[in-house]
Biopython code that builds the backbone (N, CA, C, O; Angstrom):
import numpy as np
from Bio.PDB.StructureBuilder import StructureBuilder

atoms = [
    (1, "UNK", "N", (15.534, -8.917, 6.480)),
    (1, "UNK", "CA", (14.977, -7.779, 7.699)),
    (1, "UNK", "C", (14.766, -6.573, 6.803)),
    (1, "UNK", "O", (15.586, -6.395, 5.903)),
    (2, "UNK", "N", (13.514, -5.519, 6.986)),
    (2, "UNK", "CA", (13.726, -4.801, 5.679)),
    (2, "UNK", "C", (14.498, -3.155, 6.260)),
    (2, "UNK", "O", (14.681, -2.613, 7.350)),
    (3, "UNK", "N", (14.782, -2.818, 4.780)),
    (3, "UNK", "CA", (15.801, -1.595, 5.385)),
    (3, "UNK", "C", (14.889, -0.433, 5.582)),
    (3, "UNK", "O", (13.991, -0.131, 4.796)),
    (4, "UNK", "N", (15.199, 0.240, 6.757)),
    (4, "UNK", "CA", (14.637, 1.440, 7.103)),
    (4, "UNK", "C", (14.878, 2.931, 6.823)),
    (4, "UNK", "O", (16.023, 3.380, 6.891)),
    (5, "UNK", "N", (14.032, 3.560, 6.571)),
    (5, "UNK", "CA", (14.286, 4.548, 5.935)),
    (5, "UNK", "C", (14.148, 5.888, 7.002)),
    (5, "UNK", "O", (13.263, 5.757, 7.847)),
    (6, "UNK", "N", (14.754, 6.864, 7.035)),
    (6, "UNK", "CA", (14.342, 7.977, 8.363)),
    (6, "UNK", "C", (14.268, 9.916, 6.921)),
    (6, "UNK", "O", (15.012, 10.552, 6.174)),
    (7, "UNK", "N", (12.801, 9.919, 7.443)),
    (7, "UNK", "CA", (12.299, 11.013, 6.836)),
    (7, "UNK", "C", (12.147, 12.054, 7.864)),
    (7, "UNK", "O", (11.654, 11.943, 8.986)),
    (8, "UNK", "N", (12.785, 13.346, 7.143)),
    (8, "UNK", "CA", (12.336, 14.713, 7.881)),
    (8, "UNK", "C", (10.474, 14.998, 7.597)),
    (8, "UNK", "O", (10.091, 15.393, 6.495)),
    (9, "UNK", "N", (9.902, 14.844, 8.261)),
    (9, "UNK", "CA", (8.301, 15.268, 8.672)),
    (9, "UNK", "C", (8.148, 16.468, 7.017)),
    (9, "UNK", "O", (7.770, 15.906, 5.989)),
    (10, "UNK", "N", (8.267, 17.052, 6.993)),
    (10, "UNK", "CA", (7.678, 17.776, 6.484)),
    (10, "UNK", "C", (8.679, 17.569, 4.594)),
    (10, "UNK", "O", (9.091, 18.529, 3.942)),
    (11, "UNK", "N", (8.779, 16.399, 4.266)),
    (11, "UNK", "CA", (9.041, 15.624, 3.176)),
    (11, "UNK", "C", (7.655, 15.278, 2.751)),
    (11, "UNK", "O", (7.151, 14.412, 3.466)),
    (12, "UNK", "N", (6.822, 15.759, 1.684)),
    (12, "UNK", "CA", (5.610, 15.005, 1.214)),
    (12, "UNK", "C", (5.622, 14.154, 0.371)),
    (12, "UNK", "O", (5.386, 14.318, -0.826)),
    (13, "UNK", "N", (5.918, 13.099, 0.950)),
    (13, "UNK", "CA", (5.078, 10.943, 0.698)),
    (13, "UNK", "C", (3.818, 10.820, 2.114)),
    (13, "UNK", "O", (3.486, 11.479, 3.099)),
    (14, "UNK", "N", (3.545, 9.876, 1.610)),
    (14, "UNK", "CA", (2.526, 9.347, 2.339)),
    (14, "UNK", "C", (2.762, 8.922, 3.840)),
    (14, "UNK", "O", (2.135, 9.204, 4.861)),
    (15, "UNK", "N", (3.743, 8.241, 3.650)),
    (15, "UNK", "CA", (4.763, 7.931, 5.317)),
    (15, "UNK", "C", (4.819, 9.230, 6.457)),
    (15, "UNK", "O", (4.983, 9.091, 7.669)),
    (16, "UNK", "N", (4.607, 10.723, 5.606)),
    (16, "UNK", "CA", (4.553, 11.451, 7.008)),
    (16, "UNK", "C", (3.343, 12.690, 7.163)),
    (16, "UNK", "O", (3.287, 13.781, 7.730)),
    (17, "UNK", "N", (2.259, 11.709, 6.171)),
    (17, "UNK", "CA", (0.836, 12.516, 5.393)),
    (17, "UNK", "C", (0.494, 12.264, 7.123)),
    (17, "UNK", "O", (0.940, 11.203, 7.558)),
    (18, "UNK", "N", (-0.246, 13.140, 8.114)),
    (18, "UNK", "CA", (-1.209, 12.385, 9.733)),
    (18, "UNK", "C", (-2.248, 11.923, 9.164)),
    (18, "UNK", "O", (-2.936, 11.309, 9.980)),
    (19, "UNK", "N", (-2.840, 11.941, 7.756)),
    (19, "UNK", "CA", (-3.821, 11.184, 7.054)),
    (19, "UNK", "C", (-3.368, 9.646, 6.302)),
    (19, "UNK", "O", (-4.146, 8.993, 5.606)),
    (20, "UNK", "N", (-2.243, 9.330, 6.547)),
    (20, "UNK", "CA", (-1.611, 7.993, 5.798)),
    (20, "UNK", "C", (-1.337, 7.290, 7.757)),
    (20, "UNK", "O", (-0.769, 7.692, 8.773)),
    (21, "UNK", "N", (-2.493, 5.578, 7.159)),
    (21, "UNK", "CA", (-2.515, 4.984, 8.647)),
    (21, "UNK", "C", (-1.758, 3.397, 8.523)),
    (21, "UNK", "O", (-2.380, 2.335, 8.559)),
    (22, "UNK", "N", (-0.196, 3.550, 8.363)),
    (22, "UNK", "CA", (0.465, 3.056, 7.648)),
    (22, "UNK", "C", (1.785, 2.839, 9.329)),
    (22, "UNK", "O", (1.998, 3.563, 10.301)),
    (23, "UNK", "N", (2.255, 1.712, 8.956)),
    (23, "UNK", "CA", (3.156, 1.563, 10.392)),
    (23, "UNK", "C", (4.657, 2.269, 10.004)),
    (23, "UNK", "O", (5.661, 1.941, 9.372)),
    (24, "UNK", "N", (4.299, 3.142, 10.580)),
    (24, "UNK", "CA", (5.580, 3.715, 10.870)),
    (24, "UNK", "C", (5.806, 4.147, 12.730)),
    (24, "UNK", "O", (5.059, 3.766, 13.632)),
    (25, "UNK", "N", (7.191, 5.127, 12.900)),
    (25, "UNK", "CA", (7.812, 5.615, 13.747)),
    (25, "UNK", "C", (8.099, 7.007, 13.796)),
    (25, "UNK", "O", (9.018, 7.406, 13.082)),
    (26, "UNK", "N", (7.403, 7.922, 14.596)),
    (26, "UNK", "CA", (8.207, 8.385, 14.735)),
    (26, "UNK", "C", (7.874, 9.800, 15.959)),
    (26, "UNK", "O", (7.009, 10.341, 16.649)),
    (27, "UNK", "N", (9.797, 9.834, 15.409)),
    (27, "UNK", "CA", (10.162, 10.830, 16.311)),
    (27, "UNK", "C", (9.690, 12.598, 16.502)),
    (27, "UNK", "O", (10.279, 13.524, 15.944)),
    (28, "UNK", "N", (8.765, 12.706, 17.219)),
    (28, "UNK", "CA", (8.484, 14.485, 17.617)),
    (28, "UNK", "C", (9.596, 15.265, 17.936)),
    (28, "UNK", "O", (9.755, 16.455, 17.664)),
    (29, "UNK", "N", (10.116, 14.753, 18.342)),
    (29, "UNK", "CA", (11.203, 16.121, 19.064)),
    (29, "UNK", "C", (12.418, 16.509, 18.065)),
    (29, "UNK", "O", (12.974, 17.607, 18.082)),
    (30, "UNK", "N", (12.762, 15.396, 17.155)),
    (30, "UNK", "CA", (13.425, 14.917, 16.347)),
    (30, "UNK", "C", (12.800, 15.883, 14.999)),
    (30, "UNK", "O", (13.307, 16.726, 14.259)),
    (31, "UNK", "N", (11.639, 15.363, 15.104)),
    (31, "UNK", "CA", (10.294, 15.864, 13.598)),
    (31, "UNK", "C", (10.712, 14.476, 12.615)),
    (31, "UNK", "O", (10.193, 14.309, 11.511)),
    (32, "UNK", "N", (11.578, 13.661, 13.114)),
    (32, "UNK", "CA", (11.986, 12.600, 12.115)),
    (32, "UNK", "C", (10.502, 11.406, 11.713)),
    (32, "UNK", "O", (9.596, 11.447, 12.546)),
    (33, "UNK", "N", (10.352, 10.656, 10.791)),
    (33, "UNK", "CA", (9.542, 9.671, 10.856)),
    (33, "UNK", "C", (10.583, 8.027, 9.706)),
    (33, "UNK", "O", (11.071, 8.032, 8.576)),
    (34, "UNK", "N", (10.465, 6.760, 10.942)),
    (34, "UNK", "CA", (10.985, 6.341, 10.636)),
    (34, "UNK", "C", (9.725, 5.362, 9.819)),
    (34, "UNK", "O", (8.541, 5.369, 10.153)),
    (35, "UNK", "N", (10.152, 4.771, 8.996)),
    (35, "UNK", "CA", (9.133, 3.418, 7.902)),
    (35, "UNK", "C", (10.672, 2.623, 7.330)),
    (35, "UNK", "O", (11.877, 2.856, 7.422)),
    (36, "UNK", "N", (9.903, 1.708, 6.788)),
    (36, "UNK", "CA", (10.762, -0.039, 6.167)),
    (36, "UNK", "C", (10.345, 0.437, 4.857)),
    (36, "UNK", "O", (9.174, 0.677, 4.563)),
    (37, "UNK", "N", (11.295, 0.558, 4.120)),
    (37, "UNK", "CA", (11.500, 0.784, 2.176)),
    (37, "UNK", "C", (9.940, 0.278, 1.669)),
    (37, "UNK", "O", (9.374, 0.704, 0.662)),
    (38, "UNK", "N", (9.578, -0.390, 2.296)),
    (38, "UNK", "CA", (7.792, -1.134, 1.340)),
    (38, "UNK", "C", (6.699, -1.828, 1.964)),
    (38, "UNK", "O", (6.062, -2.865, 1.780)),
    (39, "UNK", "N", (6.733, -0.394, 3.165)),
    (39, "UNK", "CA", (5.979, -0.268, 4.018)),
    (39, "UNK", "C", (4.110, 0.336, 3.020)),
    (39, "UNK", "O", (4.249, 1.072, 2.043)),
    (40, "UNK", "N", (3.150, 0.062, 3.293)),
    (40, "UNK", "CA", (2.238, 0.138, 3.017)),
    (40, "UNK", "C", (0.901, 0.946, 4.159)),
    (40, "UNK", "O", (1.191, 1.122, 5.342)),
    (41, "UNK", "N", (0.174, 1.164, 3.880)),
    (41, "UNK", "CA", (-0.778, 1.794, 4.680)),
    (41, "UNK", "C", (-1.957, 2.692, 3.307)),
    (41, "UNK", "O", (-1.999, 3.216, 2.194)),
    (42, "UNK", "N", (-2.720, 2.300, 4.523)),
    (42, "UNK", "CA", (-4.512, 2.944, 4.188)),
    (42, "UNK", "C", (-4.701, 4.905, 3.917)),
    (42, "UNK", "O", (-4.583, 5.627, 4.908)),
    (43, "UNK", "N", (-4.967, 5.494, 2.618)),
    (43, "UNK", "CA", (-4.569, 6.991, 2.652)),
    (43, "UNK", "C", (-6.385, 7.373, 3.331)),
    (43, "UNK", "O", (-7.402, 7.035, 2.725)),
    (44, "UNK", "N", (-6.376, 8.143, 4.710)),
    (44, "UNK", "CA", (-7.895, 8.050, 5.236)),
    (44, "UNK", "C", (-8.807, 8.881, 4.383)),
    (44, "UNK", "O", (-10.029, 8.786, 4.500)),
    (45, "UNK", "N", (-8.196, 9.752, 3.468)),
    (45, "UNK", "CA", (-8.575, 10.462, 2.798)),
    (45, "UNK", "C", (-9.160, 10.217, 1.460)),
    (45, "UNK", "O", (-10.226, 10.706, 1.087)),
    (46, "UNK", "N", (-8.463, 9.496, 0.813)),
    (46, "UNK", "CA", (-9.381, 8.576, -1.079)),
    (46, "UNK", "C", (-9.066, 7.405, 0.215)),
    (46, "UNK", "O", (-7.914, 7.676, 0.557)),
    (47, "UNK", "N", (-9.554, 6.252, 1.073)),
    (47, "UNK", "CA", (-10.056, 5.100, 1.734)),
    (47, "UNK", "C", (-9.122, 4.290, 0.437)),
    (47, "UNK", "O", (-9.819, 3.513, -0.215)),
    (48, "UNK", "N", (-7.329, 4.398, -0.100)),
    (48, "UNK", "CA", (-7.215, 3.240, -0.739)),
    (48, "UNK", "C", (-6.220, 3.393, 0.440)),
    (48, "UNK", "O", (-6.101, 4.136, 1.414)),
    (49, "UNK", "N", (-5.281, 1.896, -0.335)),
    (49, "UNK", "CA", (-3.812, 1.412, 0.107)),
    (49, "UNK", "C", (-2.843, 2.775, -1.070)),
    (49, "UNK", "O", (-3.236, 3.309, -2.107)),
    (50, "UNK", "N", (-1.644, 2.922, -0.384)),
    (50, "UNK", "CA", (-0.839, 3.576, -0.638)),
    (50, "UNK", "C", (0.980, 3.385, 0.284)),
    (50, "UNK", "O", (1.483, 3.562, 1.393)),
    (51, "UNK", "N", (1.335, 2.950, -1.014)),
    (51, "UNK", "CA", (2.945, 3.300, -0.435)),
    (51, "UNK", "C", (3.213, 4.567, 0.105)),
    (51, "UNK", "O", (2.845, 5.650, -0.351)),
    (52, "UNK", "N", (4.108, 4.281, 1.450)),
    (52, "UNK", "CA", (4.671, 4.903, 2.420)),
    (52, "UNK", "C", (5.122, 5.947, 1.688)),
    (52, "UNK", "O", (4.766, 7.080, 2.010)),
    (53, "UNK", "N", (5.976, 5.744, 0.587)),
    (53, "UNK", "CA", (7.442, 6.801, 0.508)),
    (53, "UNK", "C", (6.836, 6.608, -1.370)),
    (53, "UNK", "O", (7.501, 6.164, -2.306)),
    (54, "UNK", "N", (5.290, 7.158, -1.397)),
    (54, "UNK", "CA", (4.493, 7.383, -2.777)),
    (54, "UNK", "C", (4.649, 9.186, -2.480)),
    (54, "UNK", "O", (4.383, 9.937, -1.541)),
    (55, "UNK", "N", (5.243, 9.337, -3.885)),
    (55, "UNK", "CA", (5.332, 10.984, -4.175)),
    (55, "UNK", "C", (4.380, 11.742, -4.257)),
    (55, "UNK", "O", (3.991, 11.871, -5.418)),
    (56, "UNK", "N", (3.446, 12.699, -3.005)),
    (56, "UNK", "CA", (2.191, 13.198, -3.093)),
    (56, "UNK", "C", (2.106, 14.445, -3.787)),
    (56, "UNK", "O", (1.033, 14.979, -4.066)),
    (57, "UNK", "N", (3.577, 15.057, -4.152)),
    (57, "UNK", "CA", (3.532, 16.508, -4.727)),
    (57, "UNK", "C", (1.993, 16.598, -5.932)),
    (57, "UNK", "O", (0.996, 17.317, -5.868)),
    (58, "UNK", "N", (2.428, 15.445, -7.038)),
    (58, "UNK", "CA", (1.302, 15.584, -8.182)),
    (58, "UNK", "C", (0.277, 14.943, -7.799)),
    (58, "UNK", "O", (-0.119, 14.049, -8.547)),
    (59, "UNK", "N", (-0.365, 15.171, -6.687)),
    (59, "UNK", "CA", (-1.609, 13.532, -6.307)),
    (59, "UNK", "C", (-2.876, 14.704, -6.770)),
    (59, "UNK", "O", (-2.916, 15.769, -6.154)),
    (60, "UNK", "N", (-3.475, 14.539, -7.430)),
    (60, "UNK", "CA", (-4.915, 16.020, -7.310)),
    (60, "UNK", "C", (-5.448, 15.432, -6.185)),
    (60, "UNK", "O", (-5.502, 16.362, -5.380)),
    (61, "UNK", "N", (-5.906, 14.366, -5.610)),
    (61, "UNK", "CA", (-7.092, 14.002, -4.705)),
    (61, "UNK", "C", (-6.132, 14.195, -3.314)),
    (61, "UNK", "O", (-6.517, 14.252, -2.146)),
    (62, "UNK", "N", (-5.051, 14.258, -3.732)),
    (62, "UNK", "CA", (-4.429, 14.706, -1.512)),
    (62, "UNK", "C", (-3.996, 15.624, -1.218)),
    (62, "UNK", "O", (-3.474, 16.589, -1.776)),
    (63, "UNK", "N", (-4.343, 15.156, 0.260)),
    (63, "UNK", "CA", (-4.876, 16.811, 1.142)),
    (63, "UNK", "C", (-3.547, 16.726, 2.261)),
    (63, "UNK", "O", (-3.640, 17.290, 3.352)),
    (64, "UNK", "N", (-2.461, 16.055, 1.915)),
    (64, "UNK", "CA", (-1.146, 16.188, 2.788)),
    (64, "UNK", "C", (-1.145, 17.076, 4.010)),
    (64, "UNK", "O", (-0.999, 18.286, 3.833)),
    (65, "UNK", "N", (-1.275, 16.653, 5.095)),
    (65, "UNK", "CA", (-1.255, 17.010, 5.936)),
    (65, "UNK", "C", (0.138, 16.668, 6.773)),
    (65, "UNK", "O", (0.563, 15.527, 6.959)),
    (66, "UNK", "N", (0.804, 17.982, 7.272)),
    (66, "UNK", "CA", (2.042, 17.981, 8.395)),
    (66, "UNK", "C", (1.632, 17.245, 9.550)),
    (66, "UNK", "O", (0.648, 17.566, 10.216)),
    (67, "UNK", "N", (2.999, 15.415, 10.022)),
    (67, "UNK", "CA", (2.644, 15.069, 11.534)),
    (67, "UNK", "C", (2.755, 16.229, 12.164)),
    (67, "UNK", "O", (3.472, 15.984, 13.134)),
    (68, "UNK", "N", (2.403, 17.585, 12.181)),
    (68, "UNK", "CA", (3.164, 18.042, 13.124)),
    (68, "UNK", "C", (1.449, 18.962, 13.835)),
    (68, "UNK", "O", (0.482, 19.533, 13.330)),
    (69, "UNK", "N", (1.861, 18.662, 15.040)),
    (69, "UNK", "CA", (0.685, 18.983, 16.315)),
    (69, "UNK", "C", (0.377, 20.833, 15.510)),
    (69, "UNK", "O", (1.246, 21.504, 14.953)),
    (70, "UNK", "N", (-1.191, 21.255, 15.730)),
    (70, "UNK", "CA", (-1.478, 22.356, 14.911)),
    (70, "UNK", "C", (-0.711, 23.135, 16.557)),
    (70, "UNK", "O", (-0.315, 22.538, 17.558)),
    (71, "UNK", "N", (-0.743, 24.953, 16.209)),
    (71, "UNK", "CA", (-0.196, 25.727, 17.415)),
    (71, "UNK", "C", (-1.891, 26.147, 17.837)),
    (71, "UNK", "O", (-2.756, 26.594, 17.084)),
    (72, "UNK", "N", (-1.971, 25.873, 19.085)),
    (72, "UNK", "CA", (-3.043, 25.946, 19.987)),
    (72, "UNK", "C", (-3.830, 27.628, 19.902)),
    (72, "UNK", "O", (-3.439, 28.678, 20.413)),
    (73, "UNK", "N", (-4.772, 27.420, 19.246)),
    (73, "UNK", "CA", (-5.652, 28.792, 19.467)),
    (73, "UNK", "C", (-4.770, 30.294, 20.503)),
    (73, "UNK", "O", (-3.838, 30.001, 21.251)),
    (74, "UNK", "N", (-5.072, 31.254, 20.419)),
    (74, "UNK", "CA", (-5.176, 32.476, 21.591)),
    (74, "UNK", "C", (-5.683, 32.070, 22.592)),
    (74, "UNK", "O", (-6.784, 31.521, 22.640)),
    (75, "UNK", "N", (-4.792, 32.332, 23.721)),
    (75, "UNK", "CA", (-5.373, 32.185, 24.868)),
    (75, "UNK", "C", (-6.193, 30.581, 25.566)),
    (75, "UNK", "O", (-6.538, 30.147, 26.665)),
    (76, "UNK", "N", (-6.198, 30.262, 24.524)),
    (76, "UNK", "CA", (-6.063, 28.240, 24.986)),
    (76, "UNK", "C", (-4.322, 27.728, 25.823)),
    (76, "UNK", "O", (-3.265, 28.277, 25.511)),
    (77, "UNK", "N", (-4.421, 26.737, 26.748)),
    (77, "UNK", "CA", (-3.739, 25.870, 27.159)),
    (77, "UNK", "C", (-3.128, 27.026, 27.656)),
    (77, "UNK", "O", (-1.989, 27.061, 27.189)),
    (78, "UNK", "N", (-3.295, 27.786, 28.228)),
    (78, "UNK", "CA", (-2.320, 29.518, 28.931)),
    (78, "UNK", "C", (-2.744, 29.223, 30.406)),
    (78, "UNK", "O", (-3.961, 29.405, 30.431)),
    (79, "UNK", "N", (-2.444, 28.968, 31.258)),
    (79, "UNK", "CA", (-2.392, 28.345, 32.459)),
    (79, "UNK", "C", (-2.255, 30.537, 33.529)),
    (79, "UNK", "O", (-2.178, 30.621, 34.755)),
]
sb = StructureBuilder()
sb.init_structure("model")
sb.init_model(0)
sb.init_chain("A")
sb.init_seg("    ")
for serial, (resi, resn, name, xyz) in enumerate(atoms, 1):
    if name == "N":
        sb.init_residue(resn, " ", resi, " ")
    sb.init_atom(name, np.array(xyz, "f"), 0.0, 1.0, " ", f" {name:<3s}", serial, name[0])
structure = sb.get_structure()
């Protein structure tokens, strides 16, 4: 059984990026991502396989984006 890791969504690794298409569980209420230590997935920006725990801070071609949904523009979603 693979070891599971729990990461805050703001940690800049592939598994916490909205452009990473790998196996993960996201708890939006607690703002946590749960992945296995060996997880891999495709970076939808670069089109290459990346380990989930890949540190993206020095990745030149990376446009890491937080898993948090964007705030609605003024006037939208109001009743």
